[in-house]
C-alpha positions in Angstrom: 0.0 0.0 0.0 1.4 3.4 -1.0 1.2 5.9 1.9 2.9 8.7 -0.1 1.1 12.0 0.3 1.5 13.1 -3.3 1.3 16.8 -4.1 -2.0 18.0 -5.5 -2.0 20.3 -8.5 -1.9 23.5 -6.5 0.9 22.2 -4.3 2.9 21.0 -7.3 2.6 24.4 -9.0 3.7 26.2 -5.8 6.6 23.7 -5.3 7.8 24.2 -8.9 7.6 28.0 -8.5 9.6 27.8 -5.3 12.2 25.6 -6.8 12.5 27.9 -9.8 13.0 30.9 -7.5 15.6 29.1 -5.3 17.6 28.1 -8.4 17.3 31.3 -10.5 17.3 34.1 -7.9 20.8 33.4 -6.4 22.3 33.2 -9.9 20.7 36.5 -10.9 21.9 38.2 -7.7 25.3 36.7 -8.1 25.6 38.1 -11.6 24.7 41.6 -10.5 27.1 41.6 -7.6 29.9 40.2 -9.7 29.4 42.8 -12.4 29.0 45.8 -10.1 31.3 45.0 -7.2 33.5 42.0 -8.1 32.1 39.9 -5.2 29.9 36.9 -5.2 26.5 36.7 -3.6 28.1 34.5 -0.9 30.9 37.1 -0.3 28.2 39.7 0.1 26.3 37.5 2.5 29.4 37.1 4.7 30.0 40.8 4.7 26.3 41.5 5.5 26.3 39.1 8.4 29.3 40.8 9.9 27.9 44.3 9.3 24.6 43.3 11.0 26.4 42.0 14.1 26.6 44.6 16.9 30.4 45.1 16.8 31.0 43.8 13.2 32.6 40.7 14.8 31.6 37.1 14.8 33.4 33.8 15.5 34.2 31.9 12.4 31.8 29.2 13.6 29.0 31.6 14.2 29.6 33.3 10.8 29.5 29.8 9.1 26.2 29.0 10.8 24.6 32.3 9.9 25.8 32.0 6.3 24.7 28.3 6.2 28.3 27.4 5.2 30.9 24.9 6.0 33.9 26.3 7.9 36.1 25.2 5.0 34.1 27.2 2.4 33.9 30.2 4.8 37.6 30.1 5.5 38.3 30.3 1.7 36.0 33.2 1.3 37.3 35.1 4.3 40.9 34.6 3.1 39.8 36.2 -0.2 38.1 39.1 1.6 41.1 39.5 3.9 43.3 40.1 0.8 41.0 43.0 -0.1 41.4 44.4 3.4 37.7 43.9 4.1 37.9 41.3 6.9 40.5 40.5 9.5 40.8 37.3 11.4 42.0 37.4 15.0 42.2 35.2 18.0 39.2 35.7 20.3 40.1 37.8 23.3 37.8 35.4 25.4 39.2 32.2 24.1 42.5 32.1 22.2 41.6 28.8 20.5 38.6 30.5 18.7 39.1 32.7 15.7 36.9 35.7 15.1 36.2 37.5 11.9 36.1 41.3 12.0 34.6 43.5 9.3 37.1 46.3 8.7 36.2 49.9 8.0 37.1 49.3 4.3 34.8 46.2 4.4 32.0 48.2 5.9 32.5 50.8 3.1 32.4 48.0 0.5 29.1 46.6 1.8 27.6 50.1 2.1 28.7 50.8 -1.4 27.3 47.6 -2.8 24.0 47.6 -1.0 22.1 50.2 -3.0 22.6 48.4 -6.4 22.0 45.0 -4.7 18.8 46.2 -3.1 17.7 47.7 -6.4 18.2 44.4 -8.1 16.3 42.5 -5.3 13.5 45.1 -5.7 13.4 44.7 -9.5 13.5 40.9 -9.4 11.1 40.3 -6.5 9.3 43.1 -4.8 8.2 45.2 -7.9 6.2 42.2 -9.1 4.3 41.9 -5.8 1.5 43.9 -4.2 1.9 45.0 -0.5 -0.4 42.2 0.5 1.6 39.7 -1.4 4.8 41.0 0.3 3.3 40.3 3.7 2.1 36.9 2.5 5.6 36.1 1.2 7.1 37.1 4.6 4.6 34.9 6.5 5.2 31.9 4.2 8.9 32.3 4.2 9.0 32.5 8.0 6.8 29.4 8.4 9.1 27.4 6.0 12.3 28.7 7.6 11.0 27.8 11.0 10.7 24.2 9.9 14.2 24.3 8.2 15.9 26.2 11.0 13.8 26.0 14.2 16.5 27.6 16.3 16.9 30.5 13.9 20.6 30.0 13.6 21.1 30.8 9.9 20.8 34.2 8.4 19.8 37.5 10.1 17.1 37.8 12.7 13.6 36.9 11.4 10.5 39.0 11.8 
């Protein structure tokens, strides 16, 4: 006996739309950021996570969690951003075995400079196509799905 709860037509349409967005949106945002600033979408995310922390500092482990990244991938990206002078790695003053990532003033300037074009692209690709009611619905739906994927709200910035 097959106990699979197959998707109905509406669920299938919603699922295919969601998958399309998750595949195409990061690529489109990455292309814009690479063209305008020479950074990837993941680089931007790392800089943004640091910029949103109170003192522009996070442990590498916490930064990896917020960026939903492995420490290995994060370390590679942070090394690249260090070469640009945007991030510094230091031993934690609380625990010398822990490494912290610090967003430098130049890194903050880079994220502040990149943000307007990035937000414009996000607005063009996503929000300009939606009504205010749909924006609220998208936020509610996204929050519900994210709560199932990340119940402890460890990844990304704080949620509404």
